[in-house]
KEBAMAR-605413 format. One record per residue (C-alpha): residue number from 1; x, y negated, z negated. Coordinates in Angstrom, 3 decimals, padded with zeros to 6 digits. Layout:
N
<site><mivo>NUM</mivo><east>X</east><north>Y</north><up>Z</up></site>
...
// end
This chain:
104
<site><mivo>1</mivo><east>089.301</east><north>005.846</north><up>-031.172</up></site>
<site><mivo>2</mivo><east>088.763</east><north>005.475</north><up>-034.911</up></site>
<site><mivo>3</mivo><east>085.846</east><north>003.138</north><up>-034.318</up></site>
<site><mivo>4</mivo><east>084.313</east><north>005.738</north><up>-032.000</up></site>
<site><mivo>5</mivo><east>084.755</east><north>008.534</north><up>-034.545</up></site>
<site><mivo>6</mivo><east>083.183</east><north>006.506</north><up>-037.344</up></site>
<site><mivo>7</mivo><east>080.232</east><north>005.236</north><up>-035.281</up></site>
<site><mivo>8</mivo><east>079.646</east><north>008.194</north><up>-032.963</up></site>
<site><mivo>9</mivo><east>075.920</east><north>008.435</north><up>-033.762</up></site>
<site><mivo>10</mivo><east>075.346</east><north>004.711</north><up>-033.236</up></site>
<site><mivo>11</mivo><east>077.270</east><north>004.659</north><up>-029.952</up></site>
<site><mivo>12</mivo><east>075.451</east><north>007.766</north><up>-028.710</up></site>
<site><mivo>13</mivo><east>072.015</east><north>006.319</north><up>-029.454</up></site>
<site><mivo>14</mivo><east>072.621</east><north>002.756</north><up>-028.242</up></site>
<site><mivo>15</mivo><east>075.264</east><north>002.737</north><up>-025.487</up></site>
<site><mivo>16</mivo><east>075.328</east><north>006.240</north><up>-023.992</up></site>
<site><mivo>17</mivo><east>074.266</east><north>006.276</north><up>-020.339</up></site>
<site><mivo>18</mivo><east>073.775</east><north>010.050</north><up>-020.292</up></site>
<site><mivo>19</mivo><east>071.264</east><north>010.372</north><up>-023.137</up></site>
<site><mivo>20</mivo><east>068.772</east><north>012.169</north><up>-020.917</up></site>
<site><mivo>21</mivo><east>071.349</east><north>014.712</north><up>-019.703</up></site>
<site><mivo>22</mivo><east>071.769</east><north>016.813</north><up>-022.828</up></site>
<site><mivo>23</mivo><east>073.728</east><north>019.538</north><up>-020.995</up></site>
<site><mivo>24</mivo><east>076.592</east><north>017.069</north><up>-020.406</up></site>
<site><mivo>25</mivo><east>077.120</east><north>016.600</north><up>-024.169</up></site>
<site><mivo>26</mivo><east>078.481</east><north>013.119</north><up>-023.522</up></site>
<site><mivo>27</mivo><east>077.985</east><north>011.832</north><up>-027.090</up></site>
<site><mivo>28</mivo><east>078.967</east><north>008.311</north><up>-026.099</up></site>
<site><mivo>29</mivo><east>082.230</east><north>009.264</north><up>-024.391</up></site>
<site><mivo>30</mivo><east>081.074</east><north>007.339</north><up>-021.319</up></site>
<site><mivo>31</mivo><east>081.039</east><north>004.137</north><up>-023.387</up></site>
<site><mivo>32</mivo><east>084.418</east><north>005.026</north><up>-024.901</up></site>
<site><mivo>33</mivo><east>085.848</east><north>005.519</north><up>-021.404</up></site>
<site><mivo>34</mivo><east>084.546</east><north>002.082</north><up>-020.351</up></site>
<site><mivo>35</mivo><east>086.131</east><north>000.456</north><up>-023.401</up></site>
<site><mivo>36</mivo><east>089.473</east><north>002.198</north><up>-022.829</up></site>
<site><mivo>37</mivo><east>089.429</east><north>001.283</north><up>-019.146</up></site>
<site><mivo>38</mivo><east>088.833</east><north>-002.356</north><up>-020.074</up></site>
<site><mivo>39</mivo><east>091.930</east><north>-002.319</north><up>-022.288</up></site>
<site><mivo>40</mivo><east>094.079</east><north>-000.612</north><up>-019.644</up></site>
<site><mivo>41</mivo><east>093.048</east><north>-002.998</north><up>-016.848</up></site>
<site><mivo>42</mivo><east>093.609</east><north>-006.553</north><up>-018.047</up></site>
<site><mivo>43</mivo><east>091.430</east><north>-009.337</north><up>-016.702</up></site>
<site><mivo>44</mivo><east>092.550</east><north>-012.026</north><up>-014.270</up></site>
<site><mivo>45</mivo><east>094.131</east><north>-014.254</north><up>-016.880</up></site>
<site><mivo>46</mivo><east>096.273</east><north>-011.408</north><up>-018.252</up></site>
<site><mivo>47</mivo><east>094.395</east><north>-011.031</north><up>-021.517</up></site>
<site><mivo>48</mivo><east>092.708</east><north>-007.832</north><up>-022.527</up></site>
<site><mivo>49</mivo><east>089.352</east><north>-007.973</north><up>-024.227</up></site>
<site><mivo>50</mivo><east>087.910</east><north>-005.366</north><up>-026.526</up></site>
<site><mivo>51</mivo><east>084.443</east><north>-005.927</north><up>-027.881</up></site>
<site><mivo>52</mivo><east>083.880</east><north>-004.684</north><up>-031.383</up></site>
<site><mivo>53</mivo><east>080.196</east><north>-004.061</north><up>-031.818</up></site>
<site><mivo>54</mivo><east>079.548</east><north>-004.733</north><up>-035.478</up></site>
<site><mivo>55</mivo><east>081.098</east><north>-004.629</north><up>-038.916</up></site>
<site><mivo>56</mivo><east>080.477</east><north>-001.469</north><up>-040.909</up></site>
<site><mivo>57</mivo><east>080.044</east><north>-001.789</north><up>-044.648</up></site>
<site><mivo>58</mivo><east>080.377</east><north>001.440</north><up>-046.585</up></site>
<site><mivo>59</mivo><east>078.450</east><north>001.505</north><up>-049.844</up></site>
<site><mivo>60</mivo><east>078.682</east><north>004.263</north><up>-052.415</up></site>
<site><mivo>61</mivo><east>075.726</east><north>004.684</north><up>-054.731</up></site>
<site><mivo>62</mivo><east>075.596</east><north>006.779</north><up>-057.847</up></site>
<site><mivo>63</mivo><east>072.399</east><north>007.551</north><up>-059.664</up></site>
<site><mivo>64</mivo><east>072.582</east><north>006.652</north><up>-063.336</up></site>
<site><mivo>65</mivo><east>070.511</east><north>008.033</north><up>-066.141</up></site>
<site><mivo>66</mivo><east>068.128</east><north>005.560</north><up>-067.720</up></site>
<site><mivo>67</mivo><east>067.259</east><north>005.654</north><up>-071.361</up></site>
<site><mivo>68</mivo><east>065.047</east><north>003.602</north><up>-073.630</up></site>
<site><mivo>69</mivo><east>065.287</east><north>002.951</north><up>-077.334</up></site>
<site><mivo>70</mivo><east>061.882</east><north>003.364</north><up>-078.877</up></site>
<site><mivo>71</mivo><east>062.723</east><north>001.892</north><up>-082.281</up></site>
<site><mivo>72</mivo><east>065.741</east><north>-000.431</north><up>-082.151</up></site>
<site><mivo>73</mivo><east>065.534</east><north>-001.177</north><up>-085.874</up></site>
<site><mivo>74</mivo><east>066.959</east><north>002.301</north><up>-086.549</up></site>
<site><mivo>75</mivo><east>070.208</east><north>001.295</north><up>-084.902</up></site>
<site><mivo>76</mivo><east>070.459</east><north>-002.078</north><up>-086.583</up></site>
<site><mivo>77</mivo><east>071.472</east><north>-001.061</north><up>-090.070</up></site>
<site><mivo>78</mivo><east>072.801</east><north>-003.670</north><up>-092.470</up></site>
<site><mivo>79</mivo><east>075.267</east><north>-001.190</north><up>-093.972</up></site>
<site><mivo>80</mivo><east>076.809</east><north>-000.535</north><up>-090.580</up></site>
<site><mivo>81</mivo><east>077.019</east><north>-004.219</north><up>-089.754</up></site>
<site><mivo>82</mivo><east>078.509</east><north>-005.051</north><up>-093.146</up></site>
<site><mivo>83</mivo><east>081.199</east><north>-002.396</north><up>-092.760</up></site>
<site><mivo>84</mivo><east>082.526</east><north>-004.224</north><up>-089.712</up></site>
<site><mivo>85</mivo><east>083.090</east><north>-007.307</north><up>-091.827</up></site>
<site><mivo>86</mivo><east>085.268</east><north>-005.330</north><up>-094.263</up></site>
<site><mivo>87</mivo><east>088.086</east><north>-004.410</north><up>-091.938</up></site>
<site><mivo>88</mivo><east>090.830</east><north>-005.421</north><up>-094.386</up></site>
<site><mivo>89</mivo><east>091.292</east><north>-003.953</north><up>-097.858</up></site>
<site><mivo>90</mivo><east>093.876</east><north>-004.821</north><up>-100.457</up></site>
<site><mivo>91</mivo><east>094.554</east><north>-002.855</north><up>-103.620</up></site>
<site><mivo>92</mivo><east>096.448</east><north>-005.089</north><up>-106.025</up></site>
<site><mivo>93</mivo><east>098.402</east><north>-003.323</north><up>-108.791</up></site>
<site><mivo>94</mivo><east>100.175</east><north>-005.390</north><up>-111.369</up></site>
<site><mivo>95</mivo><east>102.129</east><north>-002.388</north><up>-112.681</up></site>
<site><mivo>96</mivo><east>105.189</east><north>-001.558</north><up>-110.627</up></site>
<site><mivo>97</mivo><east>106.553</east><north>001.943</north><up>-111.030</up></site>
<site><mivo>98</mivo><east>110.333</east><north>002.019</north><up>-111.383</up></site>
<site><mivo>99</mivo><east>112.017</east><north>005.400</north><up>-111.063</up></site>
<site><mivo>100</mivo><east>114.498</east><north>006.406</north><up>-113.796</up></site>
<site><mivo>101</mivo><east>118.184</east><north>005.760</north><up>-113.278</up></site>
<site><mivo>102</mivo><east>120.485</east><north>008.717</north><up>-113.365</up></site>
<site><mivo>103</mivo><east>124.001</east><north>008.405</north><up>-114.594</up></site>
<site><mivo>104</mivo><east>126.295</east><north>010.551</north><up>-112.607</up></site>
// end
């Protein structure tokens, strides 16, 4: 049933026997009935066969915005690149502040 619901247009266009009879509004239900009947009535050897027509691959596409950089030298600045090299700073102070001692 799920396969029929997903591929209803394909089944209607390819397998429907009643395409010419629009007033019947078959929409491929004749093919679905044949498939269900085949599963309900097993073959001689006791095995049921269900033919899956094809594999459906769902692809989602999203349009992205394209941009171009007219002058890439504006973005390559030596000051910016040099700042990445200076990630660590150290401020050495030889004088150590000692707070006064209170006598209580």
